[in-house]
N, C-alpha and C positions, 0 to 999 in steps of 0.2 A: 248330657257327655260324662261319659265312663272316665274314671281315671287311667286307664289304657289307652284312651282315644286325648285325653290330655297329652299325656307322657310322648305320645309318637307325634303331638302338633308341636312340645317342646324339642325334639332332641331330630324335628325335619330341617331346620337349620344346619346345623352342625353336620348332618348327614351330608345332605347337597354339599358342603363347604369343600369336604374331602373329595368328592368327585370331582371338584371345578379347579383345585391346587388350590397352590399361595399364591395370590394377587402378586403380580410387577409394580413394583411401588418408588418413583423416583421424585426424590423431596430436593427442591433446589432452593439456598436460604443463600441469599447474597446479600451485602451492606450498602446500604445507598441506592439500589437500584428502583428506579421508578417504573411506575406503569408503564407508564411509553418508549422505556428502555429498550423493550427486545421487540423484535418486528414483527410479530406476530399478531401486536399489538398497534401497528400503524408505523413504527417509526421506520425513516430513512438513514437513519444516522450509523447505526450500528448493524450489520447485519448477523442475521442469527439464525443460520437457516435450520442448526441439529436442534435447536429449542422450540422452533416451529414445528420444524416434525411430528418432537413428540405430545407438543400444544394439538396438534390438530387432530394425529392419533390417540390423544386420550379424552383427560376430564380438564378442562379449563374453571379456573375458580376466580371467579370475577367480583364475586361482595366478601373478599374477605381479607380483613386488616389486622396490621399489628400495632404495638405503640411506635411510637415516634423515637427511642432508642431500643440497640439490637441487645441491650442485656436481658432484656425482660423474655425476650424471645428465645433467647440461646439459651438461660437458665430452665422454659419452660421444656424445650426441646432435648437437653439432656440429664433433666430430672425427671420430666413427665408429670410433672404439676402446673400447675396456674399459677401464672407472675402473681398473683396476689395472696397466697399461701410463701411465696417465696421471699416476700416485704419487696416486691417493687411496687410499689403502690405510686410511690409520687415521682415517676420519671421527668418530671419538668422541673425538680428541682436543679440545683447549681451544686448540691454537695455529692460532691466524687468518691467517696467514701474512704477521703484520708482523713485522719482524726488532729484534731488543732494541735494536738501536743507533736506529730509528724509519726512516721511507721517505726516502731521497737521489732527490731532481730531479739531473737532467742535462742540463745545458742546450749544446745542439748551435749552434755559428755555421754558418749556410749561407747560402755562397758565391753 
C-alpha cells in the first residue's frame, strides 16, 4: 500500500463526517434517577412520553453506570476529564470536603 492510499484511508472518515453533518445529541443528567424511573424501562408510576419518544427513536445505553455520588459525574462532565484525575477516588467516604477548622473566608481589597 503506497503512501497516497494510506493518506486516503486516514482522511476518509473526516470526509464522510462532513457529508453527514453534525450529530444531534441530547444528554440527560438527573440526580437520584433510577433505571426504572422512566416509563420506557417499564415504570408505570411516572409517565415520561417525551423521554420515551427520544429513547425509542435514538440509542438506549443499558450497560453504562456512574459512581454512587453525583459529584464525580458532574466534575467529569464539566471538565472532560476522568473523575479519578480530579481527585474523585473515594466517593464512599463521609468527608464532605469541609476542613476540621471550618471554612475560612479571605477578603481581598480591590484597588
